[in-house]
MIKELO-199681 format. One record per residue: x, y, z of N, C-alpha, C, O in turn; residue number from 1. Coordinates in Angstrom, 2 decimals. Layout:
// residues N
<npx X; npy Y; npz Z; capx X; capy Y; capz Z; cpx X; cpy Y; cpz Z; opx X; opy Y; opz Z; nr NUM> .
...
This chain:
// residues 103
<npx 113.64; npy 174.10; npz 123.21; capx 112.88; capy 173.75; capz 124.39; cpx 113.84; cpy 173.16; cpz 125.42; opx 114.69; opy 172.34; opz 125.11; nr 1> .
<npx 113.67; npy 173.61; npz 126.64; capx 114.51; capy 173.17; capz 127.73; cpx 114.06; cpy 171.79; cpz 128.20; opx 112.87; opy 171.48; opz 128.21; nr 2> .
<npx 115.03; npy 170.95; npz 128.59; capx 114.73; capy 169.63; capz 129.14; cpx 114.73; cpy 169.68; cpz 130.66; opx 115.53; opy 170.39; opz 131.27; nr 3> .
<npx 113.82; npy 168.93; npz 131.27; capx 113.77; capy 168.83; capz 132.72; cpx 114.97; cpy 168.03; cpz 133.20; opx 115.33; opy 167.01; opz 132.61; nr 4> .
<npx 115.61; npy 168.50; npz 134.29; capx 116.80; capy 167.84; capz 134.81; cpx 116.58; cpy 167.12; cpz 136.12; opx 117.35; opy 166.23; opz 136.47; nr 5> .
<npx 115.54; npy 167.50; npz 136.87; capx 115.33; capy 166.88; capz 138.19; cpx 113.89; cpy 167.08; cpz 138.64; opx 113.18; opy 167.95; opz 138.13; nr 6> .
<npx 113.48; npy 166.29; npz 139.60; capx 112.16; capy 166.43; capz 140.21; cpx 112.07; cpy 167.78; cpz 140.93; opx 111.03; opy 168.43; opz 140.90; nr 7> .
<npx 113.16; npy 168.18; npz 141.57; capx 113.18; capy 169.47; capz 142.27; cpx 112.95; cpy 170.61; cpz 141.28; opx 112.24; opy 171.57; opz 141.59; nr 8> .
<npx 113.55; npy 170.50; npz 140.12; capx 113.34; capy 171.52; capz 139.08; cpx 111.87; cpy 171.53; cpz 138.65; opx 111.30; opy 172.60; opz 138.45; nr 9> .
<npx 111.27; npy 170.36; npz 138.51; capx 109.86; capy 170.26; capz 138.15; cpx 108.99; cpy 171.00; cpz 139.17; opx 108.12; opy 171.78; opz 138.80; nr 10> .
<npx 109.24; npy 170.74; npz 140.45; capx 108.45; capy 171.37; capz 141.50; cpx 108.58; cpy 172.89; cpz 141.45; opx 107.59; opy 173.61; opz 141.61; nr 11> .
<npx 109.79; npy 173.37; npz 141.23; capx 109.99; capy 174.81; capz 141.13; cpx 109.31; cpy 175.42; cpz 139.93; opx 108.69; opy 176.48; opz 140.02; nr 12> .
<npx 109.42; npy 174.75; npz 138.79; capx 108.82; capy 175.26; capz 137.55; cpx 107.29; cpy 175.30; cpz 137.64; opx 106.67; opy 176.27; opz 137.21; nr 13> .
<npx 106.69; npy 174.25; npz 138.17; capx 105.23; capy 174.21; capz 138.21; cpx 104.65; cpy 175.26; cpz 139.15; opx 103.48; opy 175.63; opz 139.03; nr 14> .
<npx 105.46; npy 175.75; npz 140.08; capx 105.01; capy 176.77; capz 141.00; cpx 105.29; cpy 178.18; cpz 140.48; opx 104.96; opy 179.17; opz 141.14; nr 15> .
<npx 105.90; npy 178.28; npz 139.32; capx 106.20; capy 179.58; capz 138.73; cpx 105.06; cpy 180.08; cpz 137.86; opx 103.91; opy 179.66; opz 137.99; nr 16> .
<npx 105.41; npy 180.99; npz 136.98; capx 104.42; capy 181.52; capz 136.04; cpx 104.04; cpy 180.41; cpz 135.06; opx 104.36; opy 179.24; opz 135.30; nr 17> .
<npx 103.39; npy 180.74; npz 134.00; capx 102.85; capy 179.74; capz 133.07; cpx 103.94; cpy 178.83; cpz 132.50; opx 104.93; opy 179.30; opz 131.92; nr 18> .
<npx 103.74; npy 177.54; npz 132.68; capx 104.66; capy 176.55; capz 132.15; cpx 103.86; cpy 175.43; cpz 131.51; opx 102.80; opy 175.04; opz 132.01; nr 19> .
<npx 104.38; npy 174.92; npz 130.40; capx 103.73; capy 173.82; capz 129.69; cpx 104.74; cpy 172.67; cpz 129.62; opx 105.77; opy 172.77; opz 128.95; nr 20> .
<npx 104.42; npy 171.59; npz 130.32; capx 105.28; capy 170.41; capz 130.31; cpx 104.90; cpy 169.52; cpz 129.14; opx 103.72; opy 169.21; opz 128.94; nr 21> .
<npx 105.90; npy 169.12; npz 128.38; capx 105.71; capy 168.26; capz 127.21; cpx 106.36; cpy 166.93; cpz 127.54; opx 107.59; opy 166.84; opz 127.64; nr 22> .
<npx 105.54; npy 165.89; npz 127.70; capx 106.04; capy 164.56; capz 128.02; cpx 106.31; cpy 163.81; cpz 126.72; opx 105.46; opy 163.75; opz 125.84; nr 23> .
<npx 107.51; npy 163.24; npz 126.63; capx 107.96; capy 162.66; capz 125.38; cpx 108.96; cpy 161.55; cpz 125.66; opx 109.30; opy 161.29; opz 126.81; nr 24> .
<npx 109.43; npy 160.90; npz 124.60; capx 110.52; capy 159.90; capz 124.70; cpx 111.20; cpy 159.82; cpz 123.33; opx 110.58; opy 160.04; opz 122.30; nr 25> .
<npx 112.48; npy 159.50; npz 123.36; capx 113.25; capy 159.44; capz 122.11; cpx 112.69; cpy 158.41; cpz 121.14; opx 112.73; opy 158.62; opz 119.93; nr 26> .
<npx 112.19; npy 157.30; npz 121.65; capx 111.73; capy 156.20; capz 120.80; cpx 110.31; cpy 156.38; cpz 120.28; opx 109.84; opy 155.60; opz 119.45; nr 27> .
<npx 109.62; npy 157.41; npz 120.75; capx 108.20; capy 157.62; capz 120.44; cpx 108.04; cpy 158.28; cpz 119.06; opx 108.39; opy 159.44; opz 118.88; nr 28> .
<npx 107.52; npy 157.53; npz 118.11; capx 107.32; capy 158.05; capz 116.75; cpx 106.38; cpy 159.24; cpz 116.70; opx 106.62; opy 160.19; opz 115.96; nr 29> .
<npx 105.28; npy 159.18; npz 117.48; capx 104.33; capy 160.30; capz 117.50; cpx 104.97; cpy 161.55; cpz 118.11; opx 104.61; opy 162.67; opz 117.75; nr 30> .
<npx 105.90; npy 161.35; npz 119.04; capx 106.62; capy 162.48; capz 119.64; cpx 107.57; cpy 163.09; cpz 118.61; opx 107.66; opy 164.32; opz 118.50; nr 31> .
<npx 108.26; npy 162.25; npz 117.85; capx 109.19; capy 162.75; capz 116.82; cpx 108.42; cpy 163.47; cpz 115.71; opx 108.95; opy 164.38; opz 115.08; nr 32> .
<npx 107.18; npy 163.06; npz 115.47; capx 106.32; capy 163.73; capz 114.50; cpx 106.14; cpy 165.20; cpz 114.87; opx 106.01; opy 166.05; opz 113.99; nr 33> .
<npx 106.15; npy 165.50; npz 116.17; capx 105.94; capy 166.87; capz 116.65; cpx 107.21; cpy 167.72; cpz 116.63; opx 107.13; opy 168.94; opz 116.78; nr 34> .
<npx 108.37; npy 167.11; npz 116.44; capx 109.64; capy 167.85; capz 116.51; cpx 109.66; cpy 169.12; cpz 115.64; opx 110.08; opy 170.16; opz 116.13; nr 35> .
<npx 109.22; npy 169.07; npz 114.38; capx 109.26; capy 170.31; capz 113.58; cpx 108.14; cpy 171.30; cpz 113.95; opx 108.24; opy 172.48; opz 113.63; nr 36> .
<npx 107.11; npy 170.83; npz 114.61; capx 105.95; capy 171.67; capz 114.94; cpx 106.15; cpy 172.43; cpz 116.26; opx 105.72; opy 173.57; opz 116.39; nr 37> .
<npx 106.78; npy 171.78; npz 117.23; capx 106.88; capy 172.37; capz 118.57; cpx 107.58; cpy 173.73; cpz 118.61; opx 107.12; opy 174.59; opz 119.36; nr 38> .
<npx 108.66; npy 173.96; npz 117.86; capx 109.25; capy 175.30; capz 117.89; cpx 108.29; cpy 176.40; cpz 117.41; opx 108.34; opy 177.53; opz 117.90; nr 39> .
<npx 107.44; npy 176.07; npz 116.47; capx 106.45; capy 177.03; capz 115.97; cpx 105.43; cpy 177.34; cpz 117.07; opx 105.09; opy 178.50; opz 117.30; nr 40> .
<npx 104.96; npy 176.30; npz 117.74; capx 103.99; capy 176.47; capz 118.83; cpx 104.63; cpy 177.23; cpz 119.98; opx 104.01; opy 178.11; opz 120.58; nr 41> .
<npx 105.86; npy 176.88; npz 120.29; capx 106.58; capy 177.54; capz 121.39; cpx 106.72; cpy 179.04; cpz 121.11; opx 106.58; opy 179.86; opz 122.02; nr 42> .
<npx 107.01; npy 179.39; npz 119.89; capx 107.13; capy 180.81; capz 119.52; cpx 105.78; cpy 181.52; cpz 119.58; opx 105.68; opy 182.66; opz 120.03; nr 43> .
<npx 104.73; npy 180.85; npz 119.11; capx 103.40; capy 181.44; capz 119.08; cpx 102.86; cpy 181.68; cpz 120.49; opx 102.13; opy 182.65; opz 120.73; nr 44> .
<npx 103.20; npy 180.80; npz 121.42; capx 102.70; capy 180.88; capz 122.80; cpx 103.85; cpy 181.21; cpz 123.75; opx 104.12; opy 180.47; opz 124.69; nr 45> .
<npx 104.51; npy 182.32; npz 123.48; capx 105.70; capy 182.72; capz 124.24; cpx 105.38; cpy 183.05; cpz 125.70; opx 106.29; opy 183.16; opz 126.52; nr 46> .
<npx 104.10; npy 183.22; npz 126.04; capx 103.73; capy 183.49; capz 127.43; cpx 103.93; cpy 182.24; cpz 128.30; opx 103.90; opy 182.34; opz 129.53; nr 47> .
<npx 104.14; npy 181.08; npz 127.68; capx 104.41; capy 179.84; capz 128.39; cpx 105.87; cpy 179.47; cpz 128.28; opx 106.50; opy 179.70; opz 127.24; nr 48> .
<npx 106.42; npy 178.90; npz 129.34; capx 107.73; capy 178.29; capz 129.28; cpx 107.50; cpy 176.81; cpz 128.97; opx 106.81; opy 176.12; opz 129.71; nr 49> .
<npx 108.07; npy 176.34; npz 127.89; capx 107.90; capy 174.95; capz 127.47; cpx 109.06; cpy 174.12; cpz 128.02; opx 110.23; opy 174.46; opz 127.82; nr 50> .
<npx 108.73; npy 173.04; npz 128.70; capx 109.72; capy 172.16; capz 129.31; cpx 109.44; cpy 170.73; cpz 128.85; opx 108.34; opy 170.21; opz 129.04; nr 51> .
<npx 110.44; npy 170.11; npz 128.26; capx 110.29; capy 168.73; capz 127.81; cpx 110.70; cpy 167.77; cpz 128.92; opx 111.75; opy 167.94; opz 129.54; nr 52> .
<npx 109.86; npy 166.77; npz 129.16; capx 110.14; capy 165.75; capz 130.18; cpx 110.26; cpy 164.40; cpz 129.49; opx 109.33; opy 163.93; opz 128.83; nr 53> .
<npx 111.42; npy 163.78; npz 129.65; capx 111.67; capy 162.46; capz 129.09; cpx 110.94; cpy 161.42; cpz 129.94; opx 111.26; opy 161.23; opz 131.11; nr 54> .
<npx 109.98; npy 160.77; npz 129.34; capx 109.14; capy 159.80; capz 130.05; cpx 109.97; cpy 158.70; cpz 130.68; opx 109.67; opy 158.26; opz 131.79; nr 55> .
<npx 111.00; npy 158.23; npz 130.00; capx 111.81; capy 157.13; capz 130.51; cpx 112.69; cpy 157.57; cpz 131.68; opx 112.92; opy 156.79; opz 132.61; nr 56> .
<npx 113.16; npy 158.79; npz 131.64; capx 114.01; capy 159.31; capz 132.71; cpx 113.21; cpy 159.65; cpz 133.96; opx 113.72; opy 159.55; opz 135.08; nr 57> .
<npx 111.95; npy 160.06; npz 133.77; capx 111.10; capy 160.47; capz 134.90; cpx 109.82; cpy 159.64; cpz 134.95; opx 108.72; opy 160.18; opz 135.05; nr 58> .
<npx 109.98; npy 158.32; npz 134.90; capx 108.83; capy 157.41; capz 134.87; cpx 107.99; cpy 157.54; cpz 136.14; opx 106.77; opy 157.46; opz 136.07; nr 59> .
<npx 108.61; npy 157.73; npz 137.30; capx 107.85; capy 157.85; capz 138.55; cpx 106.99; cpy 159.12; cpz 138.53; opx 105.84; opy 159.10; opz 138.98; nr 60> .
<npx 107.53; npy 160.20; npz 138.01; capx 106.76; capy 161.44; capz 137.89; cpx 105.56; cpy 161.22; cpz 136.96; opx 104.46; opy 161.67; opz 137.26; nr 61> .
<npx 105.79; npy 160.52; npz 135.86; capx 104.70; capy 160.25; capz 134.92; cpx 103.61; cpy 159.42; cpz 135.58; opx 102.42; opy 159.69; opz 135.40; nr 62> .
<npx 103.99; npy 158.41; npz 136.33; capx 103.01; capy 157.57; capz 137.04; cpx 102.23; cpy 158.42; cpz 138.03; opx 101.00; opy 158.34; opz 138.10; nr 63> .
<npx 102.94; npy 159.23; npz 138.82; capx 102.28; capy 160.07; capz 139.82; cpx 101.32; cpy 161.08; cpz 139.19; opx 100.34; opy 161.47; opz 139.81; nr 64> .
<npx 101.60; npy 161.49; npz 137.96; capx 100.77; capy 162.48; capz 137.28; cpx 99.76; cpy 161.85; cpz 136.33; opx 99.06; opy 162.56; opz 135.60; nr 65> .
<npx 99.67; npy 160.51; npz 136.32; capx 98.76; capy 159.79; capz 135.43; cpx 99.04; cpy 160.09; cpz 133.96; opx 98.12; opy 160.26; opz 133.17; nr 66> .
<npx 100.31; npy 160.14; npz 133.61; capx 100.72; capy 160.31; capz 132.21; cpx 101.05; cpy 158.92; cpz 131.69; opx 102.17; opy 158.44; opz 131.84; nr 67> .
<npx 100.06; npy 158.28; npz 131.07; capx 100.25; capy 156.91; capz 130.59; cpx 100.30; cpy 156.84; cpz 129.08; opx 100.34; opy 155.75; opz 128.51; nr 68> .
<npx 100.31; npy 157.97; npz 128.43; capx 100.45; capy 158.02; capz 126.98; cpx 101.27; cpy 159.24; cpz 126.61; opx 101.19; opy 160.28; opz 127.27; nr 69> .
<npx 102.06; npy 159.10; npz 125.57; capx 102.86; capy 160.23; capz 125.09; cpx 102.69; cpy 160.32; cpz 123.57; opx 102.43; opy 159.32; opz 122.92; nr 70> .
<npx 102.84; npy 161.50; npz 123.02; capx 103.15; capy 162.77; capz 123.67; cpx 101.95; cpy 163.30; cpz 124.44; opx 100.80; opy 163.12; opz 124.05; nr 71> .
<npx 102.25; npy 163.96; npz 125.55; capx 101.21; capy 164.57; capz 126.38; cpx 101.66; cpy 165.92; cpz 126.88; opx 102.86; opy 166.20; opz 126.96; nr 72> .
<npx 100.69; npy 166.76; npz 127.22; capx 100.95; capy 168.14; capz 127.62; cpx 100.18; cpy 168.44; cpz 128.90; opx 99.00; opy 168.11; opz 129.03; nr 73> .
<npx 100.87; npy 169.07; npz 129.87; capx 100.22; capy 169.50; capz 131.11; cpx 100.68; cpy 170.92; cpz 131.40; opx 101.88; opy 171.20; opz 131.42; nr 74> .
<npx 99.73; npy 171.82; npz 131.62; capx 100.03; capy 173.22; capz 131.87; cpx 99.79; cpy 173.57; cpz 133.33; opx 98.83; opy 173.11; opz 133.94; nr 75> .
<npx 100.70; npy 174.38; npz 133.88; capx 100.59; capy 174.87; capz 135.25; cpx 100.79; cpy 176.38; cpz 135.29; opx 101.45; opy 176.97; opz 134.43; nr 76> .
<npx 100.20; npy 176.99; npz 136.31; capx 100.46; capy 178.39; capz 136.62; cpx 100.40; cpy 178.54; cpz 138.13; opx 99.36; opy 178.28; opz 138.74; nr 77> .
<npx 101.51; npy 178.95; npz 138.72; capx 101.61; capy 179.18; capz 140.17; cpx 101.14; cpy 177.97; cpz 140.97; opx 100.42; opy 178.12; opz 141.96; nr 78> .
<npx 101.55; npy 176.78; npz 140.55; capx 101.25; capy 175.56; capz 141.29; cpx 99.90; cpy 174.95; cpz 141.01; opx 99.58; opy 173.89; opz 141.55; nr 79> .
<npx 99.10; npy 175.59; npz 140.17; capx 97.77; capy 175.09; capz 139.86; cpx 97.77; cpy 174.52; cpz 138.44; opx 98.21; opy 175.17; opz 137.49; nr 80> .
<npx 97.28; npy 173.30; npz 138.31; capx 97.18; capy 172.71; capz 136.97; cpx 96.06; cpy 173.41; cpz 136.21; opx 94.91; opy 173.45; opz 136.64; nr 81> .
<npx 96.43; npy 173.98; npz 135.06; capx 95.46; capy 174.68; capz 134.22; cpx 94.72; cpy 173.74; cpz 133.28; opx 93.57; opy 173.99; opz 132.93; nr 82> .
<npx 95.38; npy 172.66; npz 132.88; capx 94.75; capy 171.72; capz 131.96; cpx 95.75; cpy 170.69; cpz 131.51; opx 96.96; opy 170.82; opz 131.70; nr 83> .
<npx 95.21; npy 169.64; npz 130.90; capx 96.07; capy 168.58; capz 130.38; cpx 95.51; cpy 168.02; cpz 129.08; opx 94.30; opy 167.94; opz 128.89; nr 84> .
<npx 96.41; npy 167.65; npz 128.22; capx 96.09; capy 167.02; capz 126.94; cpx 96.91; cpy 165.73; cpz 126.93; opx 98.02; opy 165.68; opz 126.39; nr 85> .
<npx 96.33; npy 164.70; npz 127.54; capx 97.06; capy 163.46; capz 127.80; cpx 96.38; cpy 162.31; cpz 127.09; opx 95.21; opy 162.02; opz 127.32; nr 86> .
<npx 97.13; npy 161.68; npz 126.21; capx 96.67; capy 160.46; capz 125.54; cpx 97.84; cpy 159.86; cpz 124.80; opx 98.90; opy 160.47; opz 124.69; nr 87> .
<npx 97.65; npy 158.67; npz 124.31; capx 98.70; capy 158.02; capz 123.54; cpx 98.57; cpy 158.31; cpz 122.04; opx 99.36; opy 157.81; opz 121.24; nr 88> .
<npx 97.59; npy 159.09; npz 121.67; capx 97.33; capy 159.37; capz 120.26; cpx 98.27; cpy 160.43; cpz 119.70; opx 98.73; opy 161.30; opz 120.43; nr 89> .
<npx 98.54; npy 160.35; npz 118.40; capx 99.31; capy 161.39; capz 117.72; cpx 98.50; cpy 162.68; cpz 117.75; opx 97.28; opy 162.67; opz 117.58; nr 90> .
<npx 99.21; npy 163.78; npz 117.97; capx 98.54; capy 165.09; capz 118.07; cpx 98.98; cpy 165.98; cpz 116.92; opx 100.13; opy 165.92; opz 116.46; nr 91> .
<npx 98.07; npy 166.80; npz 116.46; capx 98.38; capy 167.72; capz 115.38; cpx 98.67; cpy 169.10; cpz 115.95; opx 98.38; opy 169.37; opz 117.12; nr 92> .
<npx 99.24; npy 169.96; npz 115.14; capx 99.49; capy 171.34; capz 115.55; cpx 98.18; cpy 172.01; cpz 115.94; opx 98.13; opy 172.73; opz 116.94; nr 93> .
<npx 97.14; npy 171.79; npz 115.17; capx 95.84; capy 172.40; capz 115.45; cpx 95.28; cpy 171.93; cpz 116.78; opx 94.73; opy 172.74; opz 117.53; nr 94> .
<npx 95.41; npy 170.66; npz 117.09; capx 94.91; capy 170.12; capz 118.36; cpx 95.68; cpy 170.70; cpz 119.55; opx 95.09; opy 171.05; opz 120.57; nr 95> .
<npx 96.99; npy 170.80; npz 119.42; capx 97.81; capy 171.35; capz 120.49; cpx 97.48; cpy 172.82; cpz 120.71; opx 97.33; opy 173.26; opz 121.84; nr 96> .
<npx 97.36; npy 173.57; npz 119.63; capx 97.03; capy 174.99; capz 119.75; cpx 95.63; cpy 175.18; cpz 120.34; opx 95.41; opy 176.09; opz 121.14; nr 97> .
<npx 94.69; npy 174.33; npz 119.96; capx 93.33; capy 174.43; capz 120.53; cpx 93.38; cpy 174.14; cpz 122.04; opx 92.67; opy 174.78; opz 122.81; nr 98> .
<npx 94.21; npy 173.18; npz 122.45; capx 94.37; capy 172.89; capz 123.87; cpx 94.92; cpy 174.13; cpz 124.60; opx 94.38; opy 174.55; opz 125.62; nr 99> .
<npx 95.99; npy 174.71; npz 124.08; capx 96.61; capy 175.88; capz 124.72; cpx 95.62; cpy 177.04; cpz 124.75; opx 95.52; opy 177.74; opz 125.75; nr 100> .
<npx 94.91; npy 177.25; npz 123.66; capx 93.90; capy 178.34; capz 123.61; cpx 92.82; cpy 178.15; cpz 124.66; opx 92.24; opy 179.13; opz 125.14; nr 101> .
<npx 92.54; npy 176.91; npz 125.02; capx 91.45; capy 176.63; capz 125.97; cpx 91.87; cpy 176.86; cpz 127.43; opx 91.02; opy 176.87; opz 128.33; nr 102> .
<npx 93.15; npy 177.05; npz 127.66; capx 93.65; capy 177.21; capz 129.05; cpx 93.22; cpy 178.53; cpz 129.65; opx 93.55; opy 178.82; opz 130.80; nr 103> .
């Protein structure tokens, strides 16, 4: 999974084809729980570009997007938010896949 490098990159990506932003942090235990699962999900949903956003590095972006819990997921297509799965709760593979299926 590619990591976000700048706000400008974020703006460009969200205006492109299907992209799924994954908000995370190195210290987040629930985020690390997803580490072995995310490559499986990324492969299954290859129509999306998965981009990881470090919450600590992009705290202003998280505040502006109302991302107050991690891990969280926000999907965009051509600049339009398709949906969000945002909370501070641990997420399972089934919950993440159900979210993506609902988009």
